[in-house]
C-alpha positions as semicolon CSV with decimal commas, in nm:
position;residue;x (nm);y (nm);z (nm)
1;X;0,569;-14,297;-16,033
2;X;0,894;-14,410;-15,866
3;X;0,700;-14,642;-15,632
4;X;0,518;-14,802;-15,926
5;X;0,847;-14,878;-16,098
6;X;0,990;-15,016;-15,776
7;X;0,687;-15,241;-15,719
8;X;0,710;-15,365;-16,080
9;X;1,082;-15,443;-16,050
10;X;1,041;-15,613;-15,714
11;X;0,755;-15,828;-15,849
12;X;0,965;-15,923;-16,153
13;X;1,265;-16,000;-15,930
14;X;1,059;-16,222;-15,697
15;X;0,909;-16,404;-15,995
16;X;1,250;-16,463;-16,150
17;X;1,392;-16,591;-15,824
18;X;1,101;-16,827;-15,767
19;X;1,134;-16,965;-16,124
20;X;1,504;-17,025;-16,069
21;X;1,440;-17,203;-15,739
22;X;1,167;-17,416;-15,898
23;X;1,402;-17,504;-16,191
24;X;1,679;-17,609;-15,950
25;X;1,433;-17,821;-15,749
26;X;1,296;-17,980;-16,067
27;X;1,646;-18,076;-16,185
28;X;1,749;-18,195;-15,842
29;X;1,439;-18,405;-15,758
30;X;1,350;-18,535;-16,101
31;X;0,996;-18,571;-16,238
32;X;0,857;-18,797;-15,968
33;X;1,014;-18,606;-15,680
34;X;0,908;-18,269;-15,815
35;X;0,551;-18,393;-15,862
36;X;0,544;-18,508;-15,502
37;X;0,685;-18,168;-15,394
38;X;0,419;-17,985;-15,593
39;X;0,146;-18,190;-15,422
40;X;0,297;-18,117;-15,087
41;X;0,321;-17,740;-15,157
42;X;-0,044;-17,733;-15,270
43;X;-0,150;-17,922;-14,964
44;X;0,034;-17,677;-14,736
45;X;-0,118;-17,380;-14,919
46;X;-0,462;-17,519;-14,842
47;X;-0,376;-17,580;-14,477
48;X;-0,238;-17,230;-14,429
49;X;-0,536;-17,083;-14,610
50;X;-0,769;-17,269;-14,379
51;X;-0,574;-17,156;-14,073
52;X;-0,656;-16,793;-14,152
53;X;-1,023;-16,890;-14,171
54;X;-1,143;-16,573;-14,347
55;X;-0,955;-16,350;-14,104
56;X;-0,804;-16,152;-14,387
57;X;-1,145;-16,037;-14,508
58;X;-1,243;-15,946;-14,153
59;X;-0,922;-15,753;-14,105
60;X;-0,952;-15,561;-14,430
61;X;-1,313;-15,469;-14,365
62;X;-1,246;-15,349;-14,013
63;X;-0,923;-15,167;-14,088
64;X;-1,084;-14,976;-14,373
65;X;-1,334;-14,817;-14,133
66;X;-1,110;-14,793;-13,832
67;X;-0,991;-14,445;-13,748
68;X;-0,754;-14,496;-13,457
69;X;-0,402;-14,643;-13,472
70;X;-0,445;-14,820;-13,140
71;X;-0,775;-14,980;-13,243
72;X;-0,617;-15,100;-13,567
73;X;-0,325;-15,255;-13,377
74;X;-0,568;-15,433;-13,143
75;X;-0,765;-15,579;-13,433
76;X;-0,450;-15,699;-13,604
77;X;-0,327;-15,854;-13,280
78;X;-0,658;-16,036;-13,223
79;X;-0,674;-16,171;-13,577
80;X;-0,322;-16,304;-13,577
81;X;-0,361;-16,447;-13,226
82;X;-0,666;-16,646;-13,335
83;X;-0,491;-16,751;-13,654
84;X;-0,191;-16,877;-13,458
85;X;-0,412;-17,073;-13,219
86;X;-0,609;-17,228;-13,503
87;X;-0,287;-17,316;-13,688
88;X;-0,159;-17,490;-13,375
89;X;-0,480;-17,689;-13,341
90;X;-0,470;-17,783;-13,708
91;X;-0,103;-17,888;-13,669
92;X;-0,190;-18,115;-13,381
93;X;-0,476;-18,270;-13,574
94;X;-0,255;-18,323;-13,880
95;X;0,015;-18,485;-13,665
96;X;-0,242;-18,721;-13,512
97;X;-0,387;-18,808;-13,851
98;X;-0,056;-18,826;-14,036
99;X;-0,082;-19,184;-14,153
100;X;-0,440;-19,145;-14,279
101;X;-0,365;-18,820;-14,456
102;X;-0,054;-18,962;-14,616
103;X;-0,253;-19,252;-14,762
104;X;-0,548;-19,037;-14,867
105;X;-0,365;-18,734;-15,013
106;X;-0,038;-18,877;-15,140
107;X;-0,140;-19,240;-15,205
108;X;0,167;-19,374;-15,033
109;X;0,193;-19,696;-14,834
């Protein structure tokens, strides 16, 4: 029961902190700047979601049937190693295509 209360309070605290940060950013940047920031944050969420490439589902499925601690650690290591490599490759591609992505996603000149 104590864990449930702790999880609830920590979730509420994180939510409150994120709302305060978003409010400060909205006041600081104004409407146009905050809209641009929201687009940027959504774009980054998509990129980081793609960099995992379904690895989370693979990891959950394999860890739920894994019985050994060492085997679990190896699977976690492999998944995050591949995720890091894929993120690096995606970062290089995004850097190379920066101008085209900026025009396509954010409509800037």
